[in-house]
Backbone bond lengths (Angstrom), bond angles and torsions (degrees), N, CA, C in turn:
res aa  C-N    CA-C-N  psi(-1)  N-CA   C-N-CA  omega(-1)  CA-C   N-CA-C  phi
1 X - - - 1.452 - - 1.539 110.90 -
2 X 1.327 114.98 -44.99 1.457 120.68 -179.44 1.531 110.59 -65.50
3 X 1.334 117.46 -41.30 1.464 121.67 179.62 1.525 110.39 -65.26
4 X 1.334 116.38 -39.39 1.458 121.05 177.57 1.530 110.52 -62.39
5 X 1.322 116.03 -42.63 1.465 120.44 177.84 1.528 110.83 -60.75
6 X 1.328 117.46 -45.73 1.469 121.34 179.60 1.523 111.58 -63.51
7 X 1.336 116.97 -38.06 1.455 121.64 178.74 1.531 110.93 -64.73
8 X 1.332 117.01 -44.98 1.470 121.34 177.66 1.520 110.40 -63.31
9 X 1.335 116.44 -41.85 1.470 120.76 178.49 1.528 110.71 -62.19
10 X 1.316 117.94 -42.94 1.462 122.42 178.88 1.528 111.46 -63.25
11 X 1.319 116.94 -43.44 1.472 120.88 178.11 1.527 109.97 -63.32
12 X 1.319 117.12 -42.37 1.461 121.15 178.97 1.529 111.03 -61.00
13 X 1.318 117.59 -43.88 1.472 121.67 179.95 1.528 110.53 -63.72
14 X 1.328 117.10 -42.05 1.465 120.48 179.55 1.519 111.02 -63.80
15 X 1.330 117.28 -44.94 1.474 121.38 178.80 1.531 110.30 -63.08
16 X 1.317 117.00 -41.47 1.469 121.06 179.53 1.531 110.92 -63.47
17 X 1.317 117.70 -45.02 1.468 121.05 179.00 1.529 111.08 -63.44
18 X 1.337 117.19 -40.06 1.456 120.98 177.85 1.532 110.62 -63.67
19 X 1.337 117.38 -42.21 1.472 121.41 179.16 1.532 110.73 -64.57
20 X 1.321 117.33 -40.39 1.472 120.64 177.33 1.526 110.18 -63.83
21 X 1.319 116.82 -43.89 1.470 121.46 178.59 1.528 110.59 -58.36
22 X 1.342 117.26 -47.35 1.467 121.28 -179.58 1.530 111.20 -64.09
23 X 1.332 117.53 -40.15 1.466 121.08 179.93 1.527 110.93 -65.04
24 X 1.337 117.05 -42.90 1.468 120.57 178.80 1.533 109.87 -65.31
25 X 1.312 117.48 -42.80 1.462 121.49 179.75 1.535 110.41 -61.93
26 X 1.344 117.06 -43.82 1.469 122.12 178.64 1.526 110.87 -64.16
27 X 1.340 117.04 -40.33 1.467 121.45 -178.88 1.524 111.45 -66.57
28 X 1.310 117.81 -38.41 1.458 121.52 -176.62 1.530 113.76 -75.42
29 X 1.329 118.14 -9.34 1.464 120.87 -178.20 1.530 112.49 -69.17
30 X 1.329 117.49 -34.47 1.464 120.41 -179.09 1.513 109.96 -126.42
31 X 1.348 114.44 145.11 1.459 120.78 -176.45 1.536 111.75 -66.34
32 X 1.309 118.41 -37.02 1.463 121.53 -178.71 1.536 111.11 -65.65
33 X 1.335 115.67 -38.08 1.470 119.30 177.29 1.522 110.78 -64.18
34 X 1.346 115.33 -40.63 1.462 119.98 179.03 1.521 110.87 -63.31
35 X 1.338 117.26 -42.47 1.473 120.55 178.14 1.522 110.88 -61.60
36 X 1.336 117.44 -44.22 1.457 121.10 179.05 1.533 111.05 -63.60
37 X 1.314 117.11 -42.40 1.466 121.11 -179.71 1.525 111.21 -63.69
38 X 1.337 116.69 -43.40 1.463 120.50 178.95 1.521 110.84 -64.67
39 X 1.332 117.20 -42.68 1.464 119.54 -179.39 1.536 111.40 -67.06
40 X 1.325 117.54 -37.53 1.473 120.43 177.91 1.529 110.54 -67.29
41 X 1.332 116.64 -44.68 1.463 120.08 178.40 1.530 111.59 -63.37
42 X 1.331 117.58 -40.69 1.460 121.13 178.04 1.527 110.74 -62.78
43 X 1.323 116.72 -42.89 1.463 120.73 178.66 1.519 111.37 -63.23
44 X 1.328 117.03 -42.33 1.467 120.59 178.96 1.523 111.70 -63.55
45 X 1.327 116.74 -45.75 1.465 120.54 179.73 1.525 110.36 -62.54
46 X 1.327 116.66 -44.11 1.459 121.06 178.53 1.528 111.39 -62.02
47 X 1.324 117.50 -41.71 1.464 121.60 179.08 1.530 111.20 -64.03
48 X 1.331 116.36 -40.90 1.474 120.19 179.09 1.522 110.80 -65.35
49 X 1.330 116.97 -43.09 1.468 120.92 179.31 1.528 110.59 -64.28
50 X 1.321 117.81 -44.48 1.474 121.20 179.44 1.518 110.48 -62.50
51 X 1.332 116.97 -43.04 1.463 120.10 179.04 1.522 110.84 -62.22
52 X 1.322 116.26 -44.96 1.467 120.69 -177.95 1.528 111.58 -64.98
53 X 1.332 116.78 -42.08 1.460 120.61 -175.56 1.526 112.22 -78.05
54 X 1.330 118.04 -42.60 1.456 120.27 -170.89 1.530 115.33 -104.56
55 X 1.317 118.86 -23.21 1.458 119.80 -171.76 1.530 115.02 -119.46
56 X 1.313 117.50 -2.01 1.456 120.49 177.08 1.517 108.03 -98.78
57 X 1.327 115.39 120.81 1.460 118.54 -178.47 1.524 109.57 -122.55
58 X 1.314 114.63 159.45 1.454 120.66 179.26 1.522 108.79 -69.91
59 X 1.343 115.11 140.78 1.453 119.44 -178.15 1.526 109.41 -139.29
60 X 1.333 116.11 135.00 1.458 122.49 175.76 1.523 107.80 -99.69
61 X 1.326 116.94 120.54 1.460 121.19 -179.66 1.524 107.96 -113.01
62 X 1.330 115.63 119.81 1.461 121.04 -178.25 1.526 109.96 -82.86
63 X 1.324 115.73 137.02 1.458 121.38 178.82 1.521 110.45 -66.36
64 X 1.324 116.13 141.44 1.469 121.19 175.45 1.520 111.37 -79.70
65 X 1.325 117.07 -15.32 1.464 121.86 -177.87 1.522 110.71 -99.22
66 X 1.318 116.83 -48.84 1.460 122.77 179.93 1.528 107.63 -111.87
67 X 1.314 116.70 104.70 1.471 118.76 -174.57 1.520 112.98 -68.76
68 X 1.330 117.59 -12.04 1.470 119.75 178.90 1.533 112.09 -99.53
69 X 1.327 116.42 17.87 1.470 121.48 179.89 1.525 109.32 -118.43
70 X 1.332 115.51 129.00 1.460 121.88 176.41 1.525 108.99 -121.70
71 X 1.324 115.55 133.76 1.458 121.67 172.87 1.528 106.61 -102.29
72 X 1.320 116.72 128.14 1.464 122.25 -175.31 1.526 108.67 -101.59
73 X 1.325 115.71 116.17 1.468 120.89 175.99 1.518 109.20 -95.96
74 X 1.300 116.69 139.87 1.466 124.57 177.46 1.530 112.45 52.90
75 X 1.326 118.32 56.32 1.468 118.92 -179.74 1.529 111.43 -64.69
76 X 1.318 115.18 145.96 1.464 119.93 177.88 1.526 108.57 -68.33
77 X 1.315 116.21 154.76 1.465 121.24 -176.59 1.532 112.47 -82.60
78 X 1.334 116.88 -26.44 1.463 120.30 -178.77 1.529 109.87 -72.09
79 X 1.329 115.52 121.17 1.460 122.15 -175.64 1.529 112.35 -59.15
80 X 1.328 117.10 -45.68 1.462 120.84 -177.56 1.528 111.94 -68.21
81 X 1.306 116.40 -39.94 1.465 120.76 178.01 1.530 110.80 -64.91
82 X 1.320 116.61 -39.27 1.461 121.41 178.67 1.527 110.55 -65.22
83 X 1.319 116.44 -45.12 1.467 121.13 179.49 1.526 110.74 -61.86
84 X 1.319 117.41 -43.27 1.461 121.79 178.85 1.525 111.29 -62.42
85 X 1.321 117.16 -41.71 1.469 121.34 179.64 1.529 110.82 -65.43
86 X 1.323 117.87 -39.68 1.459 121.16 179.19 1.524 110.42 -66.70
87 X 1.320 117.74 -43.34 1.469 120.99 178.58 1.526 110.13 -62.78
88 X 1.301 116.78 -39.54 1.465 120.84 176.45 1.529 110.97 -61.47
89 X 1.326 117.09 -41.16 1.470 121.14 178.64 1.529 110.68 -67.45
90 X 1.328 117.44 -35.42 1.475 120.86 176.20 1.523 109.86 -61.91
91 X 1.334 116.43 -45.38 1.471 120.05 178.70 1.521 110.82 -60.64
92 X 1.318 116.52 -43.52 1.464 121.23 179.17 1.529 110.49 -63.04
93 X 1.340 116.81 -41.83 1.465 121.64 179.86 1.529 110.83 -62.70
94 X 1.326 116.81 -43.84 1.460 120.66 -176.29 1.528 112.69 -70.43
95 X 1.325 116.72 -24.01 1.470 119.85 178.74 1.523 112.07 -76.80
96 X 1.326 116.87 -18.54 1.459 120.39 176.11 1.525 108.63 -93.77
97 X 1.289 116.39 166.85 1.462 120.22 -175.86 1.526 110.11 -99.53
98 X 1.340 116.71 77.52 1.464 121.74 178.36 1.522 108.70 -99.30
99 X 1.297 116.31 112.48 1.463 120.36 174.06 1.519 108.16 -102.51
100 X 1.317 115.78 117.91 1.458 121.28 -178.62 1.513 109.15 -88.04
101 X 1.324 117.04 117.63 1.460 120.70 178.62 1.521 111.34 -98.73
102 X 1.309 117.66 -30.95 1.467 121.37 -179.71 1.520 109.72 -95.78
103 X 1.336 114.67 137.44 1.457 120.29 -179.96 1.520 110.01 -105.48
104 X 1.311 115.47 147.82 1.463 120.85 173.10 1.527 108.86 -74.99
105 X 1.305 116.88 149.09 1.466 120.78 -171.76 1.525 113.53 -63.44
106 X 1.317 117.58 -36.54 1.464 118.23 -175.43 1.523 112.53 -88.68
107 X 1.329 116.87 4.39 1.453 119.83 179.87 1.516 110.09 -136.48
108 X 1.310 115.99 133.79 1.463 120.53 174.09 1.518 111.20 -91.13
109 X 1.303 115.82 1.22 1.451 121.25 -176.99 1.521 110.96 -83.98
110 X 1.305 116.73 129.49 1.463 119.53 172.27 1.518 109.38 -96.89
111 X 1.304 116.87 -21.86 1.452 119.92 -177.72 1.523 109.32 -100.45
112 X 1.297 113.25 69.64 1.453 121.84 178.55 1.518 107.70 -148.37
113 X 1.309 115.98 147.93 1.461 121.60 176.62 1.525 106.81 -119.68
114 X 1.335 116.37 129.47 1.455 122.02 -176.66 1.524 110.14 -112.91
115 X 1.327 115.43 143.51 1.465 122.55 175.82 1.520 108.53 -128.30
116 X 1.340 115.38 122.09 1.462 121.98 178.57 1.521 109.04 -124.98
117 X 1.312 115.56 141.56 1.464 120.34 174.13 1.523 108.92 -73.10
118 X 1.313 116.38 144.29 1.457 121.23 176.45 1.519 107.76 -68.34
119 X 1.326 117.57 118.54 1.454 119.64 -178.85 1.514 112.42 -178.45
120 X 1.324 115.60 177.76 1.450 122.26 178.81 1.513 113.55 83.77
121 X 1.317 117.27 18.02 1.460 121.02 -175.15 1.525 111.62 -79.22
122 X 1.333 116.04 129.78 1.458 121.75 173.78 1.525 108.38 -139.31
123 X 1.326 116.93 -164.33 1.466 122.06 -178.23 1.522 111.55 -82.16
124 X 1.324 117.46 60.46 1.463 121.22 173.77 1.509 113.42 53.99
125 X 1.343 117.66 -109.42 1.458 121.39 -172.58 1.526 113.35 -69.50
126 X 1.335 118.19 -9.60 1.466 120.14 177.32 1.524 111.76 -81.58
127 X 1.318 117.85 -5.18 1.456 121.12 -179.64 1.504 109.94 179.78
128 X 1.298 116.06 -149.39 1.449 121.71 -178.47 1.524 110.56 -70.08
129 X 1.323 116.29 150.26 1.459 120.49 175.89 1.526 110.41 -87.95
130 X 1.324 117.89 -18.54 1.458 121.51 178.21 1.516 112.39 99.78
131 X 1.320 115.20 162.88 1.468 119.63 -178.91 1.523 111.87 -66.90
132 X 1.323 118.04 -28.33 1.466 119.67 179.80 1.530 112.06 -68.40
133 X 1.316 117.96 -13.32 1.467 122.29 175.22 1.526 110.71 -56.23
134 X 1.344 116.28 -35.53 1.460 121.51 -174.10 1.530 113.10 -81.36
135 X 1.320 116.98 1.27 1.462 119.22 173.40 1.521 110.78 -68.74
136 X 1.327 116.68 -35.46 1.465 120.53 -176.56 1.527 114.15 -125.07
137 X 1.328 117.82 -0.11 1.465 120.47 -176.55 1.523 110.88 -129.31
138 X 1.335 114.73 147.52 1.460 120.31 172.08 1.515 108.96 -78.00
139 X 1.313 115.44 162.27 1.450 120.04 175.24 1.528 108.89 -64.01
140 X 1.309 116.29 141.12 1.466 123.21 178.23 1.521 106.25 -113.02
141 X 1.317 116.32 106.85 1.462 119.94 -170.19 1.523 114.69 -93.60
142 X 1.305 118.19 -3.81 1.459 118.04 -177.97 1.508 111.65 -149.57
143 X 1.314 114.71 -176.89 1.454 119.61 178.57 1.519 111.52 95.21
144 X 1.324 115.24 -163.88 1.464 121.95 -177.29 1.526 111.47 -62.27
145 X 1.334 116.20 -44.59 1.470 121.98 179.30 1.518 107.82 -126.59
146 X 1.313 117.52 129.43 1.460 119.77 177.28 1.524 109.11 -110.78
147 X 1.300 114.73 144.46 1.462 122.02 176.95 1.520 108.02 -132.12
148 X 1.312 117.04 115.08 1.454 120.89 174.03 1.511 108.40 -137.66
149 X 1.303 115.50 149.07 1.460 120.62 -174.49 1.522 112.12 -62.50
150 X 1.314 117.11 -29.56 1.462 121.10 179.15 1.520 113.81 -61.50
151 X 1.347 117.72 -16.58 1.466 121.61 177.75 1.528 111.59 -72.89
152 X 1.313 117.38 -13.36 1.464 121.92 -172.22 1.528 111.94 -112.81
153 X 1.319 117.28 40.89 1.463 120.48 -177.57 1.530 112.69 -61.65
154 X 1.330 117.89 -27.20 1.465 119.99 180.00 1.532 111.21 -69.03
155 X 1.343 117.97 -14.67 1.460 121.59 179.07 1.530 112.25 -102.37
156 X 1.333 117.41 0.53 1.464 121.39 178.75 1.522 109.65 -66.20
157 X 1.335 116.22 129.67 1.463 120.83 -179.56 1.523 111.80 -109.45
158 X 1.334 117.10 -39.17 1.461 119.86 -178.23 1.518 110.31 -163.18
159 X 1.336 114.02 153.54 1.461 122.25 172.77 1.523 106.54 -136.27
160 X 1.313 115.87 139.66 1.458 120.36 176.44 1.519 107.94 -129.28
161 X 1.353 116.85 106.16 1.454 122.95 177.26 1.523 107.38 -95.59
162 X 1.323 115.91 131.18 1.459 119.35 -176.93 1.519 110.30 -144.99
163 X 1.318 115.23 166.01 1.454 121.74 174.83 1.517 108.08 -123.48
164 X 1.307 115.43 137.54 1.464 119.10 175.95 1.521 108.17 -100.57
165 X 1.278 115.05 132.53 1.465 121.96 175.76 1.514 106.35 -152.28
166 X 1.299 115.34 152.56 1.469 118.29 -178.72 1.525 108.85 -82.54
167 X 1.297 114.74 130.33 1.461 120.55 176.19 1.519 108.98 -145.05
168 X 1.282 115.19 167.95 1.459 119.75 -176.78 1.517 112.81 -74.38
169 X 1.307 118.02 -20.52 1.453 121.37 -175.16 1.525 112.57 -88.15
170 X 1.333 118.27 -6.81 1.469 122.56 -176.86 1.527 111.53 50.82
171 X 1.307 116.16 52.76 1.462 119.76 179.78 1.524 109.82 -130.48
172 X 1.314 114.31 157.40 1.460 121.99 177.93 1.522 107.50 -121.01
173 X 1.303 115.02 133.18 1.459 120.78 -179.97 1.530 108.47 -112.48
174 X 1.315 116.02 139.43 1.454 118.83 -179.76 1.507 112.99 -162.05
175 X 1.322 114.56 175.86 1.463 122.18 -179.06 1.528 108.96 -104.96
176 X 1.328 115.93 122.20 1.451 123.20 -178.04 1.521 108.94 -107.34
177 X 1.327 116.40 116.47 1.473 121.57 176.85 1.518 108.09 -106.89
178 X 1.325 116.34 128.27 1.459 122.28 -175.90 1.524 109.85 -115.26
179 X 1.339 115.89 135.22 1.456 122.82 179.53 1.526 107.49 -124.24
180 X 1.333 116.02 144.71 1.463 120.04 178.22 1.519 108.87 -132.47
181 X 1.331 116.03 121.81 1.461 123.21 -177.98 1.530 111.40 52.61
182 X 1.334 115.51 44.30 1.457 122.01 176.09 1.510 115.64 81.18
183 X 1.318 117.73 -4.22 1.460 121.70 -178.31 1.531 110.50 -108.35
184 X 1.343 115.78 136.60 1.455 121.19 177.52 1.524 109.44 -64.35
185 X 1.349 116.78 132.23 1.465 120.55 179.45 1.519 110.29 -103.32
186 X 1.355 116.21 -60.75 1.453 117.93 179.81 1.507 110.78 -169.17
187 X 1.340 115.10 165.29 1.448 122.46 176.38 1.527 108.49 -116.17
188 X 1.318 115.34 134.04 1.454 121.85 177.43 1.516 109.37 -124.37
189 X 1.316 115.21 155.17 1.463 119.97 169.54 1.509 107.44 -96.49
190 X 1.328 115.67 126.51 1.462 120.42 -179.29 1.526 109.20 -113.15
191 X 1.309 114.47 137.73 1.456 121.35 170.78 1.518 105.64 -116.44
192 X 1.330 114.82 117.10 1.456 120.10 -175.44 1.516 109.49 -112.65
193 X 1.308 114.62 124.22 1.473 121.22 -179.51 1.526 108.42 -82.65
194 X 1.332 115.68 126.49 1.455 121.77 177.56 1.513 108.34 -106.78
195 X 1.315 116.53 117.05 1.478 120.58 -179.01 1.506 111.14 -89.04
């Protein structure tokens, strides 16, 4: 089955390369075709750049399986801005009533909030399924292919371990660990006021 898939993929790539070659050869035959092709390609590149710069925003997507897991799409590049946005999302999460019943395999903590960058996507069984796999699926710890969040440490952005206890100040205290581009940056103690 796997060999058949690779054979079909190889044939598809060869046909695609041949079609691109023929299209380029046809375009280069006349000057007007070349002008149209250049203008279309320039417009497409410009549209992609404008979309990326002005219309792509960072988004936190909460897992449907693990309510204490967020996948971050299009994270901002500024380290301080990213950290501030994550802390803001932690405050928002703690103000809602999320009770986590399922635990992640590499953590026995239920009172923790995890943030992972969206990444690691490949062709399913040919490699990793990616961090977005855990939006709708539980960790698969055994069998032919295993998928667990601990495999994606290079995409870890932040962890917030906390304890809930009743106090007069209505606040939660915890340890916030921040990672940037897969590298540990620092750990802070956060006290979050819950109104």
